N, C-alpha and C positions, 0 to 999 in steps of 0.2 A: 348118759350122753356120750356120743362118739367124739373122742379127741382126735387132733391132727395126727398124733403118733400112732393111734390105733388104726386110723384110716391108712396111713403109710404102710404099716405092717401087713394089713390085708392086701393092699395093692401089690406089694412085693410078692406075696404068696400066689396071687392069681397070675402074675406074669410068668412065674416059674411053672405053673401047672398047664397053662393053655398055650396053644400054638396058633397064632393068628395068621393063617394063610390067606384069609380074605382081607384085603386092604380096607374095605368099607367097615368090616367088623372091628378091625384094630383102631380105626379113626373114631368109631362110635364109642369104643371102650375108653379111649383117651379122653374124649369129652365128658364121658360119665364120671371119670375120676376127677377131672377139673371141677365139675359141678358138685361132687361130694366134698371136695376140699373147700369149696366156697361156702357150702352149708356149714361145715365144721368150724370155720373161723368167724361166721356170722357177719359177712361183708356183702355189700352190694357190689355190682360190677363197676360202678363209678368209684367206689372206695377202693376196690381192688386195683383199678387203673392207677390211682394216685400212689398206692403203696408200692406197686410194681414199677412205677415210673414209666408207664406205657400210655399210649394214646387210647382214648375210650373206644375208638373204632377198631383198633388192633385187638383189644380185649374182647369186644363184642364178636368179632370174626373168629376168635379162638374158640368161642363157645357155640358158634352157629353151625348147624348141620348142613347149611347150604354153602359154606365157605370152604376154601382149601385148608389143608392142615397148617397149623401155626408153625412158624420157623423155630429152629432149635433155640435161638436166642430168646424168642418170646416165651418158649416153654421154660427156659431156665429162670427168667424173671418171674413168671407166674408161680413156679415151684417155690421160689424163695418167699414170695409174698404169702403163699398158702401153707408154708411149712411142710412141703411135701418133698420126698426124695426125687430128684430129677431123673435118676437112672431109669426106672420103669416107664416114665412118660416118654423119654427119648427112645426107648425100645419100641414102644407102641407107635411112635411117629415113624421110626424106621420100617416097621411092618406095614405102615399105611402108604408110605411114599417111596420106599426103597432106600438104599444107602446104609451107612453105618449107624450104630446106636452108641458108639463110644462117647463118653462124656468129655466134653472140652471144658477146660477151666474157664474160658471166656464166656461160656454159656451158662455155667452153674455157679460161678463165684461172684461175690459182690465186688463193687468197685469197677474202675476202668483203667486203662493203661496210664502210667504216670505222664507220658507224653501228651495226653489229652487234657491235662489239668492246667489251669491258670493259677499261679500262686495266690492271687487276690481272692479267688474262690475258696482257697484254703485258709483265709483270714490272715494272710500276710499283709501288714499295713502298707498301703501306698505311701511312697516317700514324698517328703515335702519338695515342691518344685523350687528351683533357684529363683531369686528375685529378678525382675526384668532390668536390663541395662537402661540407662537414661535415654529417653527418646525411642524405646523399643516399639516395634510395630505389633498390632494384634496378631499377625501371622506368626511372629516370633514367640509371642505368649502361648499360642496354641502348640507350637513345637515344644516349648518347655514342658507344658502339661503332658504331652505325649511321652517325653523322655521320663517324666516322673512315674508314668504308669509302667515303665519297663523295669523299674527298680534300679538303684545305684549299684555300682560294683560292690562285691562282698568282701569284707575284711575278716579273715580267719583269726580266731582267738583260741586259747588253750582248750576251751570246752568243745570247739569244733573238731579238734584233733581227736579228743576222746570219743565224740559221737561218730566221727568218720571211721575210727577203728572198730567200733561196735557194728556199724553197718557193713563194713568190709568182711568182718568175721562171719556175720550172718549169711552173706552171699556166698562165702567160701566154704563153710563147713555144713551148711544146711540146717543149723540149729536155730530155733525161734528165739528171739530176744525182745526185750522191752527197755525203753529209756524214757524218762520224764524230765524235761528241762524245767528248772525252778529258777524264777527270777521275777523281779517287780515288773509292773506294767511297762510296756514299750522298751524292753531291754534287748529285744532281738531273738526271743525264744522261737517263735513260729518261723521266722526267716532261717534260723539255724537248722531247724528240722527240714525245711524245704531244700536247702543247699545240701544237706546230708543224703537225701533220698534221690537226688537228681542222677547220680551215677547208676542207680538201679534201673533207670528208664531204658538204657541200652540193652539190658539183659531181659527186657520184656516184663518187668514187674508191674503189678497193678497197684492202685491206691484207692482205699475206701474211706470216706469221711461220713460217718453216721450223723445225720442232722435232722431228718424229717420223719415224723411230725415233731418230735423233740429229740434232742441228742440221745437222752437215756433210752427212750422207747425204741429208737432206730437201732441203737447198739444191741439192746437185749433181744430184739426181734431177729436180727440178722447175723450176729456173731457166729452162729452155727454154720453159716454159709461161707465163711472166710476160707479161701483155699490157699494152696501153697503160692509162694512168691507174691504175697500181698502185703502192702503197708497199711496198717490200721491207724488212721489219723485221728487222734483224740485231743485236738486242740482245746484248751480250757478244760482240762481233765476234771475239774471240780463238778462240771455239769453231768459227768458220767458217774464218777465214784461217790459223789455227794448227793445223788438223786434221792428223794424222799421215799417213804413207804417201803424201805428195804431194797429199792431198785439198785442203789449204788453197790450194795454188798453182793447182789446177784450178778451185776455186771463184773465186779472184781473177780468173783468165782469163775464166771464164764471165760474171762481173759486168762486166768490161771490155767483153766482146762485147755484153752487154745495153745498156750505157750508150752505146755507139757505133753502135747500129743504129737509124737514124731510123724504120724501119718499126715498131718496137716501142715507140716513145716516145709521150707522155712517161712516164717511170718515175722514181720517187724512191727512192733507196736510202739508208736511215738506219741507223747503227750506233753502238755505244758501246764504249769501251775504257778500261781503267786506263792511267795514264801508262807503267808499266813494260812493258805489252804494246805500246803504241804505239812505245816505244823499240826493242823487239825487231824489229817489222815495218819500221820506217823506218831502221834502222841501215845506214849505208854501209859495206860490207865492204872490207877492204884486199886488195891483191893477194896471192894465195895462200890466202885464207880461203874456206871454203865459203859459198855464198850461198843459204840455204834459203828466203828470202822475197823473191826478186827481183820476182815478179809482184805480191805484196801491196804492196811498197814503191812500185812504179809506180802501183798503183791508189789508194793513200792520199795520194800527193803532192798537196799543196795542197787536200786535202779534209778536213783535221782542224780541228775547232773546239774550243778549249780552254776548260774551265770552271774558274773559281776554286774554291778549297777552302772559301771562306767568303763570306758576304754582306758587301758594302761598306756604307758609311754610307747611300748612297741606297737600296739594297735593304732595309736594316734600317728605314729611315724608311717605306718602303712596307709592310713587315710590320707596323709599329706602327699605321699608318693602318687597315689591314685588321683588326688586332686590336681597335682602338678601335671599329671598326664592328660588332664582334660575332663575329669568327671566333675561337672558343675554342681551336682547335688551334694557330693561329698565336700567340695570346696566351700559351699555355702554352710554346710553343717559344721565343718571344722572352724569356720570363722565365727559362727554364732553360738555353738553349744558351749555350755559351761561345765567345768569339772569333768570333762571327758564323757559327757552324757550325749554321745552322738546319735545313738539309735532313738533315744527319746525325742531329740529334736527332729530327726527325720520323720518320726511318726506323728509329729504335731503336738506333742505334750506341752511344750512351753506356751504355744499359742492357745491351747485349751485353758491352761492355768491363767494366762493373761486375760482371756475372755471372761473367765469366772470372776477375776478380781475387779474387772472394769465393767461388769454387767450392770444393767439398770437394777434398781431395788427389786422390781417384780421378777426379772429374769433370775437374779441370784437367789431369791426366795424359792423359786421353782426348783432350781438346782439343789438347794439345801434340803428341800422336802424329798426329792427323789433320792438324794444321797442317804438321808436318814432311813428311808424305806429299805434301801438295799442293805445297809449295815445292820439293820434290825431283822433282816431275814426274808423280806418279800422277794418276789420273782424279778426277772430281768426287765419286764415290761410294766410301765406305769400308765394306767388308764387316765384319760383326760379329766373325768369328774373327780378322781382322787387328787390329782395335782391342783385343780382349781380350788377345792375345798381345803386341802392341807396347807396351801400357801398363805392363807389369810394372816395367821398369827406370827408368821416369820417376818412380817412387815411392821414397822413402827406405826403409831397412830397417824403421824404426819405423812408417812409414805403411803399408807393405805388411803387416806383422804385425797391424795394427789393423783390417784390412778385414773386414767381415762376409761371411758365406757368399754373400749375394746382392748383393755390392757393385756388380757390373756392372749389374744391373737397376736398382738405386737411382740410380746415376750417370747412366745413359742416360735414366731418367725425369726426373731433375732437368734435364738438358741439353735435353730436348725441350719443357720448359715455355716458352711464348712470352714475349717481353718486349714493350715498346711497339712497335706496328706489326706485331704478329703474327709477329715474327721469333723464331727460337729459336737458341741457340748451336750445337746439333747436332741436326738433325731427321731422323727416319726418313723415307726416300723411299718413297712409295706410288704408283708410276707406273701409268698406265692400260695401258701395254704393258710386258711384261717385257723387251723389247728395249732399254729405257732403262737397264737394269742390267747389270753383269757377269753372265756365265752362272753363277749360283750360286743355290741355294735359300735361302741365308742372308740375313737382313735387311741392308739397306744404309743408310748414313747420309751426310748432307751437312753440311759445316761452313758456318756463316754466312759470307757474303762478307767482311763487315767484319773478323771474327776471322781469316779467312784472310790478308787484307792486313796486319793487325796482326802476325800471326805471321811473315810474310815479312820485315817490318821488324825486329821485336824478336828473332827467333831466327836471323837470317842468319849470325851468327858461331858458332852452336852445331851440334854434330854429334849426330845421334840415337844413343841408347844401343844396346847389343847386342840387347835384346829387339825393337827396331824392325826390325833387319836379319833376325832370326829370323822375324818375322812376314812381312816382305817376301818371304822365300823360300817362303812358303806361298801366295802369290797365284797365280792362274791366268791372268789377263788378260795376253796377250803384251805389249801396249804398256806396261802398268804395270810388268811385270818388267824390260823393257828400260830404261825411264826410271830406275827405282830401281837397276838394275844399273850404269848409267852414273854415277849419283851415288855408288854404292859404289866404283866403279873410281877416280873422281877423288879419293876420300878414302882411297885406298890400301888399301881392304878388298877385296883381289883375290880371295880365296877366296869371299867372299859374292857379289862381282860375277860370277864365273864360274858360280856356282850359279844366279843369276838369269838370266844370258844363255843357259844351256845349252839349256833346253827350247824357247824361241822360235828359237834358232839351228838346232836340229835340224829345225824346221819351215820353215827358209829365211828367217827374219826378217833383213833386211839389216843393221839397226842392231845386232842381237845378234851376228851374225857379225863385224861390225866391232869390237864391244867385246871379243870373245875375241881377235881379231887384235891389238888394241892391248895386251892383257894379255901375250900371248906375246912381243910385240915389246919391251915394257918389261923383261921378265925375261930377254931374250936368247935365247928359243927361236925361232931364225930359221926353221927348217924349218916348224914349226907355224904361225908368224906368216905365212909366205908362203902356206901353204895356206888360212888363214882370210881373208887379204886377197883372194885369188883368188875364194873362194866369196862373199865380200861383194860383190866387183865383179860376179860372175856374177848376183847377186841384184839388181843395179841401184844399188848404193851408190856414188855419185860421191865422197862423202867418203872412203869406203874406198879408191877409186882414188887420191885425192889423197894419203892417208897412205902408200899403197903406192909411189906415185911418189917421195915424199921418202925412204922407206926405202932405195930403190936409189940415189937421188941422193946420200945421205949417204956411201955407201961407194964412190962413183965409178963406179957401173954406169950410165953415161949412156944407153947404147943401150936397155937394158930400161926405164929411166925414161921415155925418149922414146916407146916403144911403149905404155906404160901411159897416158901423157899423151894420146896420140892416141886411145886407146880412150875416155878420159874426155871428150875434146873431141867425139868422135862421139856420145857419150851426152848431149851438151848442156850439159856443165859449162863455164860461162863463163870461169872462171879457167884451166882447162886450154886452152880455146880461145885465150885471149889469149897464153898461154905458147907454144903451137905457132905462132901467127901471128908472135909476136916472133922466134922462132927462124928463121922462114922469110923474115923481112924484112931486107933489107940495111941497112948503116949509112947509105948514101946515101939510101935510101928513108925511113928514120926521120928523117933530117935534113930531108928535103923535107916530110914530114908535119908536122914541128914548125913549119915556116915558112908553113903554109897561112894564108891571109888570112881576115879576118872574113866576107867575102862568101861564101866557100865554106862556112864554118860555118853561116851563115844558110841557105844552100841545103840543107845536110844536115838542119838542124833542120826546115825546111819539108817536106822529103821524108819525114821521120819523123812528120809530123803535129803537130808542136809549134807550132801557130799562135801561141800566146801568147808563146812564147819569141822568135819572130820579131818580134812586136810590141815586145817589150822591147828586143831588140837594136837595132831601128830607133830606138826612143826614146833609147837610150843615145848614138846618134850625133847626135841632134838637141839634146839638153839641154846648156846651158852649166852647168858643174859648180859652181854657186854653191849656197849653202844653200837658196835658194828653188827652184832647179832640182831639188835632191834631194827637196824636199818635193813638188814637182809630180809627180816620177816615183813617189814613194810613193803619191800619190793615184791615179796610173794603175794601180798594182798593186791598189789597193782596187777600182777600177772594173772590173778584169778578174776580180775574184772571189778575189784572194789575201788570206787572212786575216792573213798575216804578211809584209807587204811588205819590212820590213827584212831578215828572214832570207832571203827569196827573192832580193832584189836583191843582197845581199852576196855571194851565190854566183855571180852572173853575171859577175863580173870574171874568173873562170877562163875563160869563153868569150871575153870581149872583150879580155883581157890589159890592162885599164885599171886599174892599181893606184891611181891618183889618184881615179878614180871610186869604187872600193871604199872607200877611206879616208873619203871624204866621206859615203858611205852609213853607214859604221860610226859616224862622229862624230854624224850626225843621229840615228841610233838610240840611241846612248849618252846623248845629251842627254835622250831620252825614257825612259831607264832600261830599254831593251830588253835582256834577258839575253844573247841571241846577239850583238847589236851590241857590248855591253860586253866580252864574251869575245873576239870577233874583234879589237877595237881593242887589248885587252890583249896579244894575240899579236903584233900589228903593232908595239906599243911595245917588246915584249920583243926582237923580231927587230932593232929599230932600236937596241938597247942601252940603252934607258931603263928600267932595272930598277925604279926607284921608281914611275914612272907605271904600269908593267905590273902591279906588285903591287897598287897602289891600285885599278886598274880590275878586276883579277881578284877582289878582295874585294867590290867593288860587284856584280859578276856573280854571285858566290855568294849575296850578300844578295838579289839579284833572282830567285834560284831556278835558277841554272845550275850543276849539280853538277860538271861537268867543269872549271869554272873553279877549283875547289879544287885540282885537280892542278897547274894552271899556277901558282897562288899558292904551292903547296908548293915547286915547283922554284925559283921566284924567291927565296923565303926561304932555301932551302938554298944557293943560289948566293951570297947575301949573307952567309952564315955564321951565320944565326940557326937553328941545328939544332933547338932545342926547339920553336919555332913551326912549323918545317918538318915535324917529326914529327906535330904536331897536325893540320896540314892534309893530310898524306899519309894519316893515319888517317881523316879526314873523307871524303876521296875514296874510300877503300876501303869505308867504311860505305855509300856511295851507289852502289855497284856497280862501282867501278874497283879490283878486287881485286889487280891487279898492284902497287898501291902498298903492300900489306903487305910485299912483298919489299923495297921501298925502306926501310920502317921497320926490317926486319931488318938491312939494311946499315948504317943509322944507329946501331942498337944495338951492332953489332959494331965500328963505327968508334970508339965510346967504351968498348970492351972490356966491354960488358954482355952476356955470353954467355947468362946466365940469362934476361934480358929478350928476347933474340933467339929463344931456344927457345920462350918463351911465345907470341910472335907467330907462330912456325912452326906451333905447334899450331892457332892460330886460322886460319892459311892452309890447313892440312890440312882443318879443319872446313868451310871455305868453298870446298872443291873446287879449291884452287890448289896441291895437292901437286906438280903438274907444274912449277910455278915453283921450288919449293924443291929439287926433284930436279935442276934445272939449275944451282943455285947452287953456287959453289965453297966448300964447307964444309971445315973442318979434317979431316984424315984420321981423327981419333979419334971424330968424330961419325958415327953410323950411322943407318939408317932406324928402328931401335928407339928412338932418341932423338927423331927428328923426327915420327914418327906420333903421333896423339893419345894412344893408350895403348900403342903398341908391339906390340900383339897383335890378331889377328882376334878376333871374338866367340867363336870356338870354341877359342881359345887358341893358334892357329897363329901363329908369328912372321910379321909382315908383311914382305913383300918376299923371303921365303925359300921360299915355297911354289910348287910347279910345277903349274899347272892341267892337267887332263887334256885331250887333244885329242879332238875329235869324230871318230867313225869315218867 
């Protein structure tokens, strides 16, 4: 089969060989190449028009032998959509109509001038309109809404200075750069990006927002066509870097290639993330764990800029000055916002939360069902049949009996009414292209971002009821079925999980095959588990290979495990690769590797392209480790563009083996109340046996916003014998994402013979997908899975843990 790249290579060769003196021949050759490109990508002309964002008539005339030659702009758009090099096409056009064949950035690059963009089209939230004065006229109300659409005056904060410096440096020295703003919903991330790029408009920069047909597909298709002086706008970056089927990692690799290619610069890549997504992408995996975001983690390293959740005193003073100068929107926000949460108020978050809390039982049940679907992994859009079926068991018997015949229409109409900022709790999606929706004629709805985040926090310890799982089994989108199937499996709803996995597994979905393999493995169906693991591995699941490896390792079948590990290593799995290398390395070699000097590490870092690391290692050898020396080194970190010098420098002692240096860095950071420095210093004190100092520092780290420090504090309190306080902080750690600590709470409950309390925590753990932890716990023999599961039964009445899933044919 001819690929687009092969076609492009042959096209380049023909242009160099032939001299088209006859304009008609040049035009015919141009259209022949367009036709060949169309065949290579398997598109109809209507599909091509949508992908190229051109009118169907324009595309039809470009291919028609009776029409004039297409414009250079049309050719550039067609070349991008067909994955062709625009240069040869423009040369042919020049031969056909005369003029130059020089490639213009505006003809061949994606995006359009920044001056042509409306910030609302880039997903900047419209601001809340100020309330009407008493006795205000309808005309005055219309004027207020028009002012809301223009956005209020902007208040600069420290992160804006950091971002502005990065943008100015990119424009000045021509080097490509990237920054991703991290903050909770409605904290001003997207607006900050917009304000940062506005100065580039005067220099003629373009902006590209990959969005259609999906964000990930658009980015992967057209990143190769990003030209110099372009802003790549990746708002809600999790939709790009977190895309399934390996798309996210491919996008991360493509962005890395764009940023490191001098011929394509300068380019500025801007994105936004919620903290929980940033944590997922930047998490350092342990040996033996799957590493699904290695490319994204490397891409985001030292490129995150964190936003505070609220305005500090200086920012609030600036808001007041602007309000006093006549900005009614900021005056309204300053008067109404609590705890400095000005941006959240402007974006309508408080109104959304108020609407949720005061919604009718039916409307709130719909919101809870949509929120549960999102936090368990389903896509952005919820189809109407799913919401209708899922909602039933979120209502009490009395609430359900009191519903009107048209309750669903009433609830959806109520949830679609906008609040401040033109946001709605649950809005019907009306996309320009049906490809933005799951393949269904049913209407689809999207939950407001703020309510989604609120649900993730407030409902994290809750398990959806039976009607939710019934509705999930009616979904058709494979990725949604697999995500919810995995959520069901982890909550020991094995019958439901198998139902959800079965259809995508029959189509060869690797994660679905792996899910079925794990179910068979848990239930002891070794033959079926073996078959499913093999099929998952054949489909490319390295996670499946890893589970398969451990299945044989547990029973002592080292030879089969070794063969599976080699297969995973050949497929690029880094954990398997490290395991196989470790097995092939002698003890003497490992000892020699451990003794390698700093000079060799510097050489390796340089060979890998980490110039900044080399700079730091050199600096570490030069600094005298006084407090002033640590401060100077921190300044060097800032000078090299690191937003978090304490966090970065504290990790370098692993490379330098200089523990004294690390401690001085921790102490300097702790004095400045840096969360990571406080946490690392607490660990150091704990390892040194100073439990009192360790607990005090861990508490300060928690106060400064370091959730992992709660775990350390819990252990220190437990070791000191204060079990009540220890249980409190273990629960705190569990609520902030460290679910393993629920198991510790279970142990503490059993330690004081509180079996009923232990079982209550067990059900919480099952609801939060940590059944696997309880399964491994050494319970008394009289306790069975019927006791430990949330209700003991599957939604269809089948006893949990006693049902045998059917094997695929």
